[in-house]
SEROPA-430881 format. One line per 8 residues: number of its first residue (from 0); their letters; for each residue x, y, z of C-alpha. Coordinates in Angstrom, 3 decimals, always signed. Layout:
N
NUM> A> X Y Z  ...
This chain:
382
0> MSFDFDKI> +30.753 +41.729 -0.567  +27.291 +43.283 -0.557  +24.131 +42.285 +1.272  +20.547 +43.286 +0.527  +19.014 +44.641 +3.711  +16.351 +46.517 +1.736  +14.468 +43.396 +0.663  +10.996 +43.052 +2.164
8> HSRLGTGS> +10.247 +39.592 +3.545  +6.559 +38.951 +4.172  +6.088 +37.422 +7.607  +2.309 +37.298 +7.639  +1.052 +33.798 +8.250  +4.434 +32.551 +9.450  +3.584 +32.408 +13.144  +5.721 +35.485 +13.799
16> TKWSRYPQ> +5.124 +36.933 +17.254  +5.813 +40.400 +15.888  +3.374 +40.151 +12.990  +0.626 +38.200 +14.779  -0.206 +40.590 +17.624  -2.155 +43.148 +15.584  -4.543 +43.116 +12.595  -2.923 +43.041 +9.169
24> DVLPMWIA> -3.457 +46.783 +8.603  -1.092 +47.571 +11.516  +2.646 +47.903 +10.855  +4.394 +46.220 +13.827  +7.469 +48.064 +15.086  +7.481 +46.878 +18.678  +9.272 +43.663 +19.741  +13.082 +43.497 +19.357
32> DMDIAAPP> +13.036 +41.284 +16.265  +14.429 +42.539 +12.951  +12.553 +42.305 +9.652  +15.883 +41.479 +8.007  +16.876 +37.993 +6.884  +19.416 +36.037 +8.892  +22.930 +35.931 +7.388  +23.234 +33.729 +4.278
40> TVLEALHA> +26.000 +31.650 +5.862  +23.803 +30.954 +8.894  +20.951 +29.825 +6.639  +23.345 +27.626 +4.652  +24.628 +26.048 +7.863  +21.071 +25.352 +8.990  +20.212 +23.713 +5.655  +23.321 +21.541 +5.954
48> RLDQQILG> +22.364 +20.553 +9.492  +18.843 +19.631 +8.347  +20.349 +17.402 +5.676  +21.514 +15.154 +8.533  +17.787 +14.410 +8.938  +17.957 +13.670 +12.684  +17.252 +16.415 +15.219  +17.746 +14.720 +18.564
56> YSVAGDNV> +18.812 +16.156 +21.906  +22.044 +18.065 +21.459  +24.937 +19.532 +23.402  +27.344 +22.279 +22.424  +30.327 +20.690 +20.745  +33.884 +21.934 +20.812  +33.362 +23.757 +17.515  +30.550 +25.878 +19.003
64> REAIVADL> +32.523 +26.701 +22.134  +35.667 +27.502 +20.177  +33.760 +29.808 +17.823  +32.392 +31.786 +20.777  +35.735 +31.931 +22.579  +37.482 +33.186 +19.436  +34.757 +35.754 +18.813  +34.896 +37.138 +22.358
72> WAKYAWRV> +38.642 +37.576 +22.025  +38.477 +39.130 +18.547  +35.723 +41.615 +19.412  +36.459 +42.488 +23.023  +39.939 +41.130 +23.857  +38.151 +39.070 +26.504  +39.857 +35.780 +27.284  +37.274 +33.122 +28.102
80> QPDELLFL> +37.795 +29.372 +28.428  +35.461 +26.932 +26.634  +34.321 +25.314 +29.886  +33.228 +28.719 +31.231  +30.244 +28.685 +28.831  +26.817 +27.348 +29.763  +24.076 +27.095 +27.133  +20.470 +28.111 +27.764
88> PGVEPGFN> +17.273 +28.591 +25.743  +17.273 +32.350 +26.323  +18.657 +35.275 +28.293  +15.422 +35.616 +30.273  +15.727 +32.133 +31.797  +19.347 +33.028 +32.538  +18.723 +36.054 +34.713  +15.827 +34.330 +36.436
96> MALHAFVH> +18.027 +31.313 +37.189  +20.669 +33.640 +38.634  +18.223 +35.409 +40.945  +16.788 +32.121 +42.144  +20.230 +30.656 +42.818  +21.985 +33.566 +44.497  +19.613 +36.121 +46.029  +18.318 +35.339 +49.503
104> PGQPVVLQ> +14.729 +36.084 +50.567  +14.356 +39.723 +51.523  +17.467 +40.873 +49.647  +16.703 +43.621 +47.136  +17.512 +43.389 +43.447  +18.665 +46.664 +41.851  +18.226 +47.784 +38.244  +18.179 +51.013 +36.282
112> TPNYLPLR> +15.109 +52.463 +34.602  +13.689 +52.650 +32.069  +14.426 +48.980 +31.472  +13.352 +45.855 +29.609  +10.098 +44.542 +31.113  +11.239 +40.936 +31.811  +14.200 +42.346 +33.763  +11.843 +44.550 +35.764
120> LAPGNWNL> +9.528 +41.617 +36.467  +12.230 +39.083 +37.317  +12.660 +39.930 +41.028  +8.929 +39.518 +41.563  +9.068 +36.031 +40.069  +11.001 +35.016 +43.183  +9.219 +37.326 +45.665  +12.296 +39.529 +45.938
128> PKIEVPFQ> +12.078 +43.267 +46.610  +13.137 +45.489 +43.721  +14.846 +48.880 +43.738  +14.778 +50.885 +40.516  +17.354 +53.638 +40.002  +16.369 +56.050 +37.193  +18.980 +57.221 +34.711  +19.686 +60.938 +34.581
136> LNAEGEYL> +19.474 +62.688 +31.208  +22.114 +65.377 +30.715  +22.033 +68.437 +28.450  +23.772 +66.521 +25.659  +21.028 +63.899 +25.536  +23.049 +61.168 +27.257  +21.624 +58.927 +29.945  +23.991 +58.700 +32.908
144> TPLPALHQ> +24.087 +56.541 +36.024  +23.539 +58.560 +39.233  +26.323 +56.903 +41.179  +25.396 +58.181 +44.685  +21.847 +56.893 +44.237  +23.169 +53.589 +42.931  +25.510 +53.165 +45.897  +22.616 +53.780 +48.274
152> ALKGAGAF> +20.345 +51.335 +46.463  +22.974 +48.592 +46.489  +23.301 +48.523 +50.281  +22.221 +45.058 +51.303  +21.266 +44.120 +47.747  +21.762 +40.606 +46.490  +22.164 +41.392 +42.806  +22.351 +44.126 +40.208
160> LLSNPHNP> +20.616 +43.514 +36.864  +22.529 +45.320 +34.113  +21.438 +45.844 +30.510  +24.344 +46.822 +28.226  +23.856 +47.909 +25.487  +20.769 +49.138 +27.197  +17.193 +48.362 +26.217  +15.279 +50.647 +25.602
168> IGKVFPRE> +17.514 +53.746 +25.634  +20.303 +52.323 +23.476  +23.056 +53.333 +25.886  +26.470 +51.743 +25.369  +28.246 +52.065 +28.696  +31.690 +53.696 +28.430  +34.506 +52.045 +30.357  +34.726 +54.622 +33.163
176> ELLAVATA> +31.011 +54.508 +33.958  +30.807 +50.727 +33.634  +33.779 +50.334 +35.966  +32.179 +52.672 +38.512  +28.940 +50.662 +38.411  +30.733 +47.337 +38.744  +32.933 +48.621 +41.574  +29.864 +49.816 +43.464
184> CLDQGALI> +28.428 +46.297 +43.168  +31.627 +44.728 +44.452  +31.807 +47.197 +47.341  +28.329 +46.164 +48.456  +28.715 +42.445 +47.716  +26.025 +42.411 +45.009  +26.284 +39.853 +42.226  +26.358 +41.414 +38.734
192> ISDEIHAE> +23.967 +39.799 +36.253  +24.750 +41.415 +32.919  +22.378 +41.101 +29.945  +24.625 +41.810 +26.945  +22.405 +40.422 +24.216  +22.829 +43.509 +21.972  +26.633 +43.533 +22.350  +27.460 +43.522 +18.628
200> LCFDDRRH> +25.149 +46.414 +17.762  +27.101 +49.573 +18.626  +27.191 +52.746 +16.534  +29.593 +55.596 +15.777  +32.666 +53.392 +16.218  +31.731 +52.529 +19.791  +32.852 +49.187 +21.120  +30.953 +47.119 +23.621
208> IPTASLSP> +32.837 +46.323 +26.829  +31.779 +43.108 +28.582  +31.430 +43.864 +32.273  +33.396 +40.777 +33.266  +36.327 +41.877 +31.090  +37.007 +44.919 +33.283  +39.082 +43.043 +35.865  +39.592 +39.546 +37.283
216> EIAQRTIT> +37.872 +40.634 +40.501  +34.784 +41.810 +38.637  +34.773 +38.650 +36.507  +34.571 +36.545 +39.667  +31.308 +38.280 +40.649  +29.650 +38.508 +37.214  +27.270 +36.333 +35.234  +27.273 +37.480 +31.598
224> LMSASKAY> +24.392 +36.546 +29.303  +24.940 +36.763 +25.533  +23.407 +35.417 +22.344  +23.594 +35.578 +18.575  +19.844 +36.157 +18.550  +19.674 +39.950 +18.191  +22.595 +40.831 +15.931  +22.103 +37.857 +13.602
232> NVAGLKTC> +18.286 +37.775 +13.899  +17.912 +34.164 +15.011  +15.923 +34.800 +18.198  +13.356 +32.129 +17.357  +16.030 +29.448 +17.688  +16.055 +30.126 +21.450  +19.766 +29.808 +22.138  +21.988 +31.858 +24.418
240> FAVIQNPV> +25.031 +31.293 +26.563  +26.182 +32.392 +29.982  +29.830 +33.225 +30.586  +30.674 +32.470 +34.213  +34.365 +32.509 +35.088  +33.981 +31.711 +38.778  +33.677 +27.882 +38.938  +31.695 +27.886 +42.180
248> IRERFNNA> +29.170 +30.373 +40.809  +29.058 +28.469 +37.504  +28.149 +25.182 +39.182  +25.544 +26.772 +41.429  +24.017 +28.639 +38.486  +23.837 +25.476 +36.390  +22.125 +23.612 +39.231  +19.421 +26.296 +39.280
256> RCGMVDSV> +17.863 +24.879 +36.120  +15.582 +22.936 +38.498  +14.042 +20.939 +35.667  +12.566 +24.118 +34.158  +15.409 +25.340 +31.935  +16.318 +22.687 +29.396  +19.040 +22.267 +26.802  +18.958 +24.145 +23.487
264> SPLGLEAT> +18.129 +22.955 +19.996  +20.672 +21.591 +17.523  +19.630 +24.276 +15.060  +20.254 +27.007 +17.608  +23.716 +25.642 +18.331  +24.560 +25.421 +14.635  +23.319 +28.964 +13.990  +25.412 +30.211 +16.895
272> RAAYSQCG> +28.544 +28.503 +15.564  +28.057 +29.876 +12.055  +27.202 +33.380 +13.269  +30.321 +33.758 +15.363  +32.743 +32.066 +12.972  +31.567 +33.060 +9.484  +29.511 +36.262 +9.530  +31.979 +39.083 +10.180
280> PWLEALVK> +31.451 +40.968 +6.876  +27.679 +40.555 +7.126  +27.608 +41.947 +10.679  +29.781 +44.903 +9.710  +27.423 +45.744 +6.851  +24.363 +45.315 +9.076  +25.663 +47.714 +11.729  +26.291 +50.353 +9.043
288> YLQANRDY> +22.759 +49.855 +7.723  +21.194 +50.087 +11.169  +23.217 +53.202 +11.979  +21.965 +54.793 +8.755  +18.417 +53.811 +9.730  +18.956 +55.416 +13.137  +20.157 +58.641 +11.516  +17.254 +58.597 +9.057
296> LLDAVQTR> +14.812 +58.140 +11.928  +16.461 +60.848 +14.022  +16.189 +63.350 +11.186  +12.561 +62.399 +10.551  +11.611 +62.799 +14.207  +13.230 +66.241 +14.309  +11.721 +67.487 +11.043  +8.453 +65.593 +10.555
304> LPGIVMHA> +7.164 +64.521 +13.976  +6.736 +67.745 +15.993  +6.276 +67.155 +19.701  +8.379 +63.982 +19.791  +11.910 +63.994 +21.178  +14.466 +61.319 +20.350  +18.025 +61.079 +21.665  +20.231 +59.095 +19.318
312> PQGTYLAW> +20.709 +55.540 +20.601  +24.362 +54.535 +20.806  +23.521 +50.903 +20.086  +20.718 +48.328 +19.537  +18.044 +48.965 +16.896  +15.577 +50.472 +19.363  +14.553 +54.133 +19.637  +13.130 +55.614 +22.846
320> LDCSALGL> +10.685 +58.342 +21.844  +9.493 +60.980 +24.295  +5.952 +62.027 +23.374  +5.319 +64.211 +26.431  +4.801 +67.398 +24.411  +1.996 +65.822 +22.394  -0.380 +65.920 +25.356  -1.670 +62.402 +24.733
328> EDPQRFFL> -3.075 +60.242 +27.483  -1.580 +57.133 +25.921  +0.871 +57.630 +23.005  +1.126 +53.924 +22.238  -2.634 +53.615 +21.836  -2.819 +56.805 +19.795  -0.293 +55.582 +17.218  -1.868 +52.143 +17.157
336> EQAKVGLS> -5.375 +53.447 +16.524  -4.683 +56.573 +14.484  -1.493 +55.648 +12.615  -1.860 +51.867 +12.512  +1.685 +51.510 +13.843  +2.310 +49.063 +16.667  +4.924 +50.412 +19.107  +5.971 +49.260 +22.570
344> AGIEFGDD> +4.272 +51.167 +25.379  +6.646 +53.150 +27.560  +4.880 +52.174 +30.772  +6.276 +48.662 +30.360  +9.794 +50.016 +30.859  +9.236 +52.222 +33.904  +6.462 +53.601 +36.050  +7.312 +57.150 +34.958
352> SQQFVRLN> +7.540 +56.322 +31.232  +3.861 +56.552 +30.277  +4.635 +59.290 +27.745  +7.259 +57.250 +25.898  +7.098 +54.640 +23.171  +9.804 +52.324 +21.868  +10.237 +51.941 +18.111  +12.169 +49.146 +16.390
360> FGCPRSML> +14.131 +50.462 +13.383  +15.687 +47.086 +12.581  +13.907 +46.797 +9.251  +14.279 +47.698 +5.567  +14.408 +51.465 +5.008  +11.153 +51.468 +3.063  +9.364 +49.839 +5.984  +10.793 +52.427 +8.362
368> EEGLQRME> +9.628 +55.192 +6.038  +6.152 +53.660 +5.856  +5.936 +53.759 +9.651  +7.131 +57.356 +9.725  +4.600 +58.419 +7.103  +1.790 +56.849 +9.074  +2.886 +58.550 +12.290  +3.325 +61.872 +10.497
376> RSLQSR> -0.166 +61.743 +9.009  -1.691 +60.839 +12.369  -0.144 +63.899 +13.978  -1.200 +66.165 +11.147  -4.817 +65.034 +11.421  -5.151 +65.600 +15.183
């Protein structure tokens, strides 16, 4: 079975967040939203659901829960029960709910940097102190967790916010490192809040490991947040689920909705069911395409974009580009104004990341090449 990931879909005038931020002469390659159509079976399921003609308030039926449970077992050998799933309109509400429910005033929240901006901002939403622990880059271009620094930061902390696969560096945590991080949290009594929204998007035969699958003890202290939104490109349907295997934590988390976090849409639930039960071949083909895009981008950066350094992401469709050698005051603004390419500014991801930009390569190859040509010409004309 073949799928056409090269087809260009015009999103101008569709209300797309990605394509509405900048003027039409700017190629947007910033927000984590692919310019690739959702799987055909998901679209067919949505059409069938619309044929019912009534879109009232909805709950996740047994078929949705069973599809997720089967998928978690098939992909990760992680045994989850249907009643351990809670449905939310997004991962961001999920980690904010968790902080509000479980972290006491004055307790620090720990996370690694660089990191996704809403994760970095979340502690401040609840007036909680934040401790950021920078990754360490080794000679092989891998970002590693400095375990002594992490242990120190976790002393007295109420929670650890984990991103795996990691946004923006594309790190897929190996078992040994993930276990060391989780054990450090348990040793210090910190709740693990694990954002695993990019779980399906791992390259070079890597396999995502859900944090809670490491051991029963870790599962009892972990809130896992997942969604079909990234891998199957249905983010606009605003549907995610939390896996919480500790019943006490699950009830307390659910009560933290506080009238602010509502149920999810019937279309989001139907897309989730179809994605996890019917889209295996499509996902396999997509990951191969994205890995080829990553390799194409890596080669282009090394051969056509002098002064930019890129370490190959192990997962996601996001590239973390180090522009330090270019000597620019603001690389994101330079590429926006001179190349007409909209990238994410590095400063959003960490206070010491001003010289970085994040590029989304989840798009048709021709679109990626267009962005590279624009960036190449801008550097040549400096």
